[in-house]
C-alpha positions as CSV (number, residue, x, y, z in Angstrom):
1,M,-126.2,-42.4,118.1
2,I,-127.4,-41.4,114.7
3,N,-126.2,-38.1,113.2
4,I,-129.4,-36.6,111.8
5,A,-127.4,-34.0,110.0
6,D,-126.3,-36.8,107.6
7,E,-129.3,-36.8,105.2
8,H,-128.7,-40.3,103.9
9,K,-128.6,-41.8,107.4
10,F,-131.5,-39.6,108.5
11,R,-133.7,-40.8,105.6
12,K,-132.9,-44.4,106.6
13,Y,-133.9,-43.6,110.2
14,L,-137.2,-42.1,109.1
15,K,-138.0,-45.2,107.1
16,E,-136.9,-47.6,109.9
17,K,-139.1,-45.8,112.5
18,N,-142.1,-45.7,110.1
19,L,-142.2,-41.9,110.5
20,I,-142.7,-41.4,106.7
21,S,-144.2,-43.9,104.3
22,D,-143.0,-42.4,101.0
23,L,-139.5,-40.9,101.2
24,S,-139.5,-39.9,97.6
25,T,-141.9,-37.0,98.3
26,V,-140.2,-35.8,101.5
27,S,-138.5,-32.5,102.0
28,I,-135.8,-32.3,104.6
29,R,-134.3,-29.0,105.8
30,R,-131.9,-28.1,108.6
31,L,-133.2,-25.3,110.8
32,G,-130.9,-22.6,112.1
33,G,-131.1,-20.3,115.1
34,G,-129.7,-22.6,117.9
35,V,-126.2,-23.6,119.0
36,S,-126.9,-26.6,121.2
37,C,-129.0,-28.9,119.0
38,E,-129.4,-30.2,115.5
39,T,-132.9,-29.4,114.3
40,I,-134.5,-30.8,111.1
41,I,-137.9,-30.1,109.6
42,V,-139.5,-33.0,107.7
43,E,-142.2,-32.1,105.3
44,S,-144.4,-34.3,103.1
45,A,-147.7,-34.0,101.4
46,T,-149.5,-35.5,104.5
47,R,-147.6,-34.2,107.5
48,S,-144.8,-31.9,108.8
49,F,-142.8,-32.4,111.9
50,V,-139.6,-31.3,113.5
51,I,-136.9,-33.6,115.0
52,K,-134.5,-32.1,117.5
53,Q,-131.3,-33.8,118.7
54,A,-128.9,-32.7,121.4
55,L,-125.3,-32.0,120.5
56,P,-122.4,-32.8,122.9
57,K,-120.4,-29.8,121.8
58,L,-122.3,-26.5,121.2
59,K,-121.8,-24.6,117.9
60,V,-119.9,-21.6,119.3
61,Q,-116.3,-20.5,118.8
62,E,-115.2,-21.4,122.4
63,D,-115.2,-24.9,123.9
64,W,-118.6,-25.5,125.4
65,F,-119.8,-29.0,126.2
66,S,-123.0,-30.4,127.8
67,D,-124.4,-33.9,128.4
68,V,-126.8,-35.0,125.6
69,T,-129.1,-36.6,128.1
70,R,-130.5,-33.1,128.6
71,I,-132.8,-33.9,125.7
72,K,-135.0,-35.8,128.2
73,T,-135.3,-32.7,130.3
74,E,-136.4,-30.8,127.3
75,K,-139.0,-33.4,126.4
76,N,-140.4,-33.4,129.9
77,C,-140.7,-29.6,129.9
78,L,-142.4,-29.6,126.5
79,D,-144.8,-32.1,128.0
80,F,-145.6,-29.8,130.9
81,Y,-146.1,-26.8,128.6
82,N,-148.4,-28.9,126.5
83,Q,-150.5,-29.4,129.6
84,I,-150.6,-25.8,130.8
85,V,-150.4,-23.7,127.7
86,P,-151.3,-26.1,124.8
87,E,-152.3,-23.2,122.6
88,S,-148.8,-21.8,122.7
89,T,-146.7,-25.0,122.4
90,P,-146.1,-27.5,119.6
91,R,-147.4,-31.0,120.4
92,L,-144.8,-33.7,121.3
93,L,-145.0,-36.6,118.9
94,F,-142.4,-39.1,119.9
95,F,-139.2,-39.5,122.0
96,D,-136.1,-41.6,121.1
97,E,-134.0,-41.8,124.2
98,Q,-131.3,-44.0,122.6
99,N,-130.6,-41.4,119.9
100,Y,-131.1,-38.3,122.2
101,L,-133.9,-36.8,120.0
102,Y,-137.6,-36.1,119.9
103,G,-140.2,-35.2,117.4
104,M,-142.8,-32.5,117.6
105,E,-145.4,-30.8,115.5
106,A,-144.1,-28.2,113.1
107,A,-145.4,-24.7,113.6
108,P,-147.7,-23.5,110.8
109,E,-146.1,-22.5,107.6
110,G,-145.2,-18.9,107.6
111,S,-144.4,-18.7,111.3
112,I,-141.7,-16.1,112.0
113,M,-139.2,-16.0,114.8
114,W,-140.2,-13.1,117.2
115,K,-136.5,-12.1,117.2
116,D,-136.8,-11.3,113.5
117,Y,-139.8,-9.1,114.0
118,L,-138.2,-7.2,116.8
119,L,-135.0,-6.6,114.9
120,T,-136.9,-5.1,112.0
121,G,-138.9,-2.8,114.3
122,I,-142.2,-4.7,114.4
123,I,-143.0,-4.2,118.1
124,D,-146.3,-5.8,118.9
125,F,-147.5,-5.4,122.4
126,G,-150.3,-7.9,121.9
127,I,-147.7,-10.6,121.2
128,A,-145.7,-9.5,124.2
129,R,-148.8,-9.8,126.4
130,Q,-149.3,-13.4,125.3
131,I,-145.6,-14.2,125.9
132,A,-145.7,-12.7,129.4
133,L,-149.0,-14.4,130.3
134,T,-147.8,-17.8,129.0
135,L,-144.7,-17.5,131.3
136,A,-146.8,-16.5,134.3
137,R,-149.2,-19.3,133.8
138,V,-146.4,-21.9,133.6
139,H,-144.7,-20.4,136.7
140,N,-148.0,-20.3,138.6
141,A,-148.9,-23.9,137.8
142,S,-145.5,-25.3,138.5
143,A,-145.1,-23.5,141.9
144,T,-147.7,-25.9,143.4
145,D,-147.0,-29.1,141.4
146,H,-145.2,-31.7,143.5
147,Q,-144.3,-33.8,140.5
148,I,-142.6,-30.9,138.9
149,R,-140.4,-30.5,141.9
150,I,-139.2,-34.1,141.5
151,T,-138.8,-34.1,137.7
152,F,-136.9,-30.9,137.4
153,E,-134.9,-31.0,140.7
154,S,-131.5,-31.2,138.8
155,Q,-129.9,-27.9,137.9
156,T,-126.9,-29.4,136.1
157,F,-127.8,-28.2,132.7
158,F,-128.7,-24.8,133.9
159,Q,-125.2,-24.6,135.4
160,E,-123.6,-26.0,132.2
161,L,-125.6,-23.9,129.7
162,R,-126.3,-20.7,131.5
163,L,-124.5,-20.0,134.7
164,D,-121.0,-21.2,133.6
165,P,-120.9,-19.7,130.1
166,Y,-122.8,-16.5,131.0
167,L,-122.3,-15.5,134.6
168,K,-119.1,-17.3,135.6
169,T,-117.4,-16.3,132.4
170,V,-118.3,-12.7,133.0
171,A,-116.9,-13.0,136.6
172,E,-113.6,-14.2,135.1
173,R,-113.5,-11.3,132.7
174,H,-114.8,-8.7,135.2
175,P,-113.1,-9.7,138.5
176,T,-114.5,-6.6,140.3
177,L,-118.0,-8.2,139.8
178,A,-116.9,-11.7,140.9
179,N,-118.3,-11.5,144.5
180,L,-121.6,-10.0,143.3
181,I,-122.0,-12.6,140.6
182,E,-121.3,-15.5,143.0
183,Q,-124.0,-14.2,145.3
184,E,-126.4,-14.0,142.3
185,I,-125.6,-17.5,141.2
186,Q,-126.2,-18.8,144.7
187,R,-129.6,-17.0,144.8
188,L,-130.7,-18.4,141.5
189,L,-129.7,-22.0,142.6
190,A,-131.2,-21.7,146.1
191,N,-134.7,-20.3,145.2
192,K,-136.4,-23.4,143.9
193,L,-139.8,-21.9,143.3
194,V,-141.0,-22.7,139.8
195,L,-140.3,-24.5,136.6
196,V,-137.8,-22.1,134.9
197,H,-137.6,-22.4,131.1
198,G,-134.0,-21.1,131.1
199,D,-134.0,-19.9,127.4
200,Y,-137.2,-17.9,127.3
201,S,-136.1,-15.5,124.5
202,P,-137.4,-14.1,121.2
203,K,-135.4,-16.6,119.1
204,N,-137.3,-19.4,120.8
205,I,-140.8,-18.0,120.2
206,L,-142.4,-18.3,116.8
207,V,-145.2,-16.0,115.8
208,H,-148.0,-16.9,113.4
209,G,-150.6,-14.2,113.0
210,S,-151.8,-13.6,116.6
211,K,-150.5,-16.9,117.9
212,I,-147.2,-17.8,119.5
213,Y,-145.3,-21.1,119.8
214,V,-142.7,-21.5,122.6
215,L,-139.7,-23.7,121.9
216,D,-136.4,-25.0,123.3
217,F,-136.7,-26.3,126.8
218,E,-133.4,-28.0,127.4
219,V,-132.3,-25.7,130.3
220,A,-135.5,-26.2,132.2
221,H,-135.1,-26.7,135.9
222,L,-136.7,-25.9,139.3
223,G,-135.4,-22.4,140.1
224,D,-136.0,-18.7,140.5
225,P,-138.5,-17.1,138.2
226,S,-136.4,-13.9,137.9
227,F,-134.1,-15.7,135.5
228,D,-136.8,-16.2,132.9
229,L,-138.1,-12.7,133.1
230,A,-134.6,-11.2,133.0
231,F,-133.5,-13.5,130.1
232,L,-136.5,-12.4,128.1
233,T,-136.3,-8.6,128.7
234,N,-132.5,-8.6,128.2
235,H,-133.2,-9.1,124.5
236,F,-135.2,-5.9,124.4
237,L,-132.2,-4.0,125.9
238,L,-129.9,-5.5,123.3
239,K,-132.1,-4.5,120.5
240,A,-132.4,-1.0,121.9
241,I,-128.6,-0.8,121.5
242,K,-128.6,-2.2,118.0
243,N,-131.5,0.0,116.8
244,K,-131.1,3.1,118.9
245,H,-133.8,5.0,116.9
246,W,-136.4,2.5,118.3
247,A,-134.8,2.4,121.8
248,A,-137.8,4.0,123.5
249,S,-140.2,1.4,122.0
250,Y,-138.1,-1.5,123.0
251,L,-137.8,-0.2,126.6
252,N,-141.5,0.5,126.7
253,L,-141.9,-3.2,125.7
254,A,-139.7,-4.2,128.6
255,I,-141.9,-2.2,131.0
256,Y,-145.1,-3.7,129.6
257,T,-143.8,-7.3,129.6
258,I,-142.6,-7.1,133.2
259,D,-145.7,-5.3,134.4
260,T,-148.0,-7.9,132.7
261,Y,-146.1,-10.8,134.1
262,L,-146.0,-9.4,137.7
263,A,-149.7,-8.6,137.6
264,E,-150.5,-12.3,136.8
265,I,-148.2,-14.2,139.2
266,K,-149.6,-15.6,142.4
267,F,-146.6,-17.1,144.1
268,K,-144.2,-14.2,144.9
269,S,-144.5,-10.5,145.6
270,K,-143.6,-7.9,143.1
271,E,-141.5,-6.1,145.7
272,S,-138.9,-8.9,145.8
273,L,-139.1,-10.3,142.3
274,E,-138.7,-7.1,140.3
275,P,-135.4,-5.9,141.8
276,N,-134.0,-9.4,141.6
277,T,-134.9,-9.6,137.9
278,L,-133.1,-6.3,137.2
279,K,-129.9,-7.4,138.9
280,T,-129.9,-10.7,136.9
281,L,-130.7,-8.7,133.7
282,A,-127.7,-6.4,134.2
283,L,-125.4,-9.4,134.4
284,L,-127.0,-11.2,131.4
285,F,-126.8,-8.0,129.4
286,L,-123.0,-7.9,130.1
287,A,-122.7,-11.6,129.3
288,R,-124.0,-11.0,125.7
289,V,-120.7,-9.1,125.0
290,D,-118.3,-10.8,127.4
291,G,-119.7,-14.3,127.9
292,K,-119.3,-17.4,125.8
293,S,-122.4,-16.7,123.7
294,P,-122.2,-13.1,122.5
295,A,-125.2,-11.6,120.7
296,E,-124.3,-11.9,117.0
297,Y,-125.9,-8.6,116.0
298,I,-123.9,-6.5,118.5
299,T,-120.8,-6.0,116.3
300,E,-119.7,-2.4,116.9
301,D,-117.1,-1.8,119.6
302,K,-118.8,1.4,120.7
303,D,-122.1,-0.6,121.3
304,K,-120.2,-3.3,123.3
305,E,-118.7,-0.6,125.5
306,L,-122.2,1.0,125.9
307,I,-123.6,-2.3,127.1
308,R,-120.7,-2.6,129.6
309,T,-121.4,1.0,130.8
310,I,-125.1,0.4,131.2
311,S,-124.7,-3.0,133.0
312,Y,-122.3,-1.5,135.5
313,G,-124.6,1.5,135.9
314,I,-127.7,-0.7,136.7
315,L,-125.7,-2.4,139.5
316,Q,-124.0,0.7,140.8
317,H,-127.2,2.7,141.0
318,N,-129.0,-0.2,142.5
319,I,-131.9,0.2,140.1
320,Q,-135.0,-1.4,141.6
321,T,-137.8,-1.0,139.0
322,V,-138.2,-1.5,135.3
323,R,-139.3,2.1,134.9
324,E,-136.1,3.3,136.5
325,L,-134.2,0.9,134.3
326,A,-135.9,2.2,131.1
327,K,-135.2,5.8,132.0
328,Y,-131.6,5.2,132.8
329,C,-130.9,3.2,129.6
330,L,-132.7,5.7,127.4
331,N,-130.6,8.5,128.9
332,E,-127.4,6.6,128.3
333,I,-128.4,5.8,124.7
334,D,-129.5,9.4,124.0
335,T,-126.2,10.7,125.4
336,I,-124.2,8.4,123.1
337,T,-126.4,9.2,120.1
338,A,-126.0,13.0,120.7
339,G,-122.2,12.5,120.8
340,K,-121.8,13.7,124.3
341,K,-119.6,10.7,125.3
């Protein structure tokens, strides 16, 4: 298995595979933003593409391993997104199963990670609408696709990369939640309804003007749609903690995103999906301070404690709707900001 982080070996690989004709004019850059893969952008005068390779050990402080064959799952999911939402997905160019990597089109020059926009206070509801509708379209299409049920039947990587490091780690560190978390895990595994992206977050969505590009599909599996919706909106809550002066806007974005998605889906009722999403969200919120992959921008101890307080509160108050959630979170954030706690 080639190490594409070794530029000398990588250049040799590009030449052997006839991916670039003139290596002297090629620019090769490592891309950041992920912990589970090595990602390289190759740029020449005639073409630009990205090569992504799965890593056996993830780039986090704690030991976290996963089978590199998950790259095939990612390639298959990228293929399906290309079919259903081609306008929002880079095109797959090639797949090298032997070296656990694939190549795809590079997003247009100047594309920005949506996470960066959100952290700087650029809160665009038009972009959020596209993101919510893209997810709904994929969920709708996969819910009735028999081949998808076969291709993505395995939930191994979802367990290795999401349930174990996020929810099971939280259960170990918060034993009073262990039974509830085990019930939630069983629900997420049992409800095999749609193709779940598994990492549908602002860091995996590039924005270029009014267009979006969805990336990173290695946790894709047949599962419960509430996970994708919770995983996405969890990031709005985290940013409301980081930038409390914009908290109301982030929480309004959560309301708008969930409402837009729920209005579009055709396979499950809002009555059951919304409360399930909020329960999952509460646990994922907690996992970003007490799981194996903490949010790197939540650095203050008081913010971590506020996240714990809100997570427990969502569960204890049995919050059922995103509007209730937004009201509760904003009240807790306002109370802290006013120095009442």
